[in-house]
N, C-alpha and C positions, 0 to 999 in steps of 0.2 A: 172640239175641245182644244184649248190652248195648252201647250206643253211649256212648263217653266224650266228654264235651264239652270243648272247648278252654278255655272260660271258666267260672269258678265264681261263686257268689253273693258279692257285695261286691267283685268286680273292677271296675275302671274301664276302660271301652272308649272308643276313639276310632273313630268311624264313618268308614271310608275310602272307601266307595262306597255308592250308593243300593241298597237291597235290592229285588229283584223279587218278594219273597214277599207273601202276603196274610194279613191278620189283622184282627180287629175293632179293635185298637188302631192308632193312627197309626204310621207308619214313622219310625224314628230318622233324623235329618237329618245328611247328610254334613258332616264337619269339626267336629261337636259331640261332646262327651263325655257319657257316660251311665254310671250305676251299675247293675250286674246285680243283679236281685232274684230271678230264677228262670230256669230253662231247661227245655225239654222237646223231645223229638224226635217229629215228627209221623209219620203213617203212610207218608209218602213218604221218610222218612229224613232230613229236613231238621231241624237243630237250630235252634230259635227261642229267643230270649232276650227276656225281659220286662225292660226297663230303665227307669231314672228319670232325668229331668233335674234340674237344681238347684232347680227349683220343686216337685219331688215329683210331677210328672206322668209317667204311664206311657206308654211307647212299646214298639215291638218292633223287633228286627233279627235277622239271621241270622249264622252263623259267618263266612261268606265276606265279609260287609260290614263287619267290625270287626276291630280289633286291640287287644290288651291294653296298657294303660299300665303298664309294669313297675315304675315307681318309686312306685306308689300304695299307701298304707296307710290304710284307712278309719278306723281308730281314732285316727289323727293328723290327720284332715282335718275340721275343724268344719263347713265349708260342706256337704260331702256327708253328714255325720252328721245335720245339720239337715234336709236334703232327705229322707233315709230316715225320720227321725222324723215329719216332716209326712205322708209317705205312709202310714206305719203308723197314725198317729193318725186318718187319714181312712178307712182301709180295714179296720181290725181292729175286732172287736166284743168287748165283755166277755162272758164266759161263766162259769158256775159248774160245778164238778165236785167229785167226792168221791174222796179217796184211800182205799185199803184196806190194812190191815196185811198184809205179806207173810208167807211161811211161817216166817221166823226172827224175826218181830216188829217189823221196821222199819215205821214209820207210813206207808209208801207202797211200791208195787211199782215197781221200777226196772228198766230194761234193763241188760244186762251192762256197757255202756260208761258208764252213769249219766246219759245225756243224754235219756232218754225216761221218761215216767211212764205208768202205766195209770190212766186217769181215767174215772170213771163220771159221765155227765151227770146233773144233778139232775132234769131232765125227759127225756122221750124213752124209747126202748126198748132202749138198748144195755146189756143185762143184764151182760155180762162186761166192759164198759168199752171204752175206745178208747186205743190207744197214741198219745201226742202227744210229738213230739220238741221239745226246747227251741229248736231252730233256727227253728221256725215260730211260736213265741210272741213277742209284742211284747217288744222289747229291755228295756223298763222292768219287765217282769213275770217275767223269767226266774228271778231269784234266789228270789222267792216261790214260783214254780211248782215249782222243784227242791227246795225245802226243806220242813220240817215243824216246827211248834212242839211236837209231841207227842214224847215219848221212846219208844224202842223198848220193846215189851212182848210177849214171846213167848206170853203167855196169850191174846192178842187176834188171833192169826193168822186171816186171812180176814175179819175184822170191819171194819165201816166205821171209817175214821179221821177225817179232818177235811175240811171243805169248803174249797175254794180258789177264788179268782176270778183270771182272767187273760184276756188278749186274744189272739185268733187271727183269721186271715182269715175273713170271713163265709162264703165257700164251704166252708171246712173245718168251721166251726161247723154249718152247715146239713147237710152231708153226714153228720156224725157225731151228729146229734140234740141238739146243744147249743142250737141256735137255729133257729127256723122262721119266716122272713120272711113267709110266707103267712098264718100264724095271727094276725099283728098287724093284718091289714087287714080 
């Protein structure tokens, strides 16, 4: 059964009480505001939110410890946009991937909603590629990630298209063979 969270990515939360939860990140502080960057539900059924303060530092909180600031719109708040950008610049790594021509000749394979691309890492062993959603790509790289400079060509279906570079969280890069932190040591 899927659990639906009360808060979404890019919501602004006000912490209304101290959380009793445990996490490797520090707890969000009561009466402070934080920007939601991700959420997950643990094995006990508690939804935990990874949030940022205005300095781009990560914290965590739970659903019962926070309330949403309803009048907030991230696209219109320069201070919170800067905090998110600082966090992304610190935690995302650049990776290289390859687009493949799809069956009708588009220079990339796209999901039905157009927000994901099938990307093959230049290194690693993901033969069939990895689906990457634009929501997980660094904000500055989304336009390049979703586009192609090559025109459609139905004679090239299934062939390699072009290499692209974009930034994603390190854990995602490592998990999918784009980046291996252990090899650089």
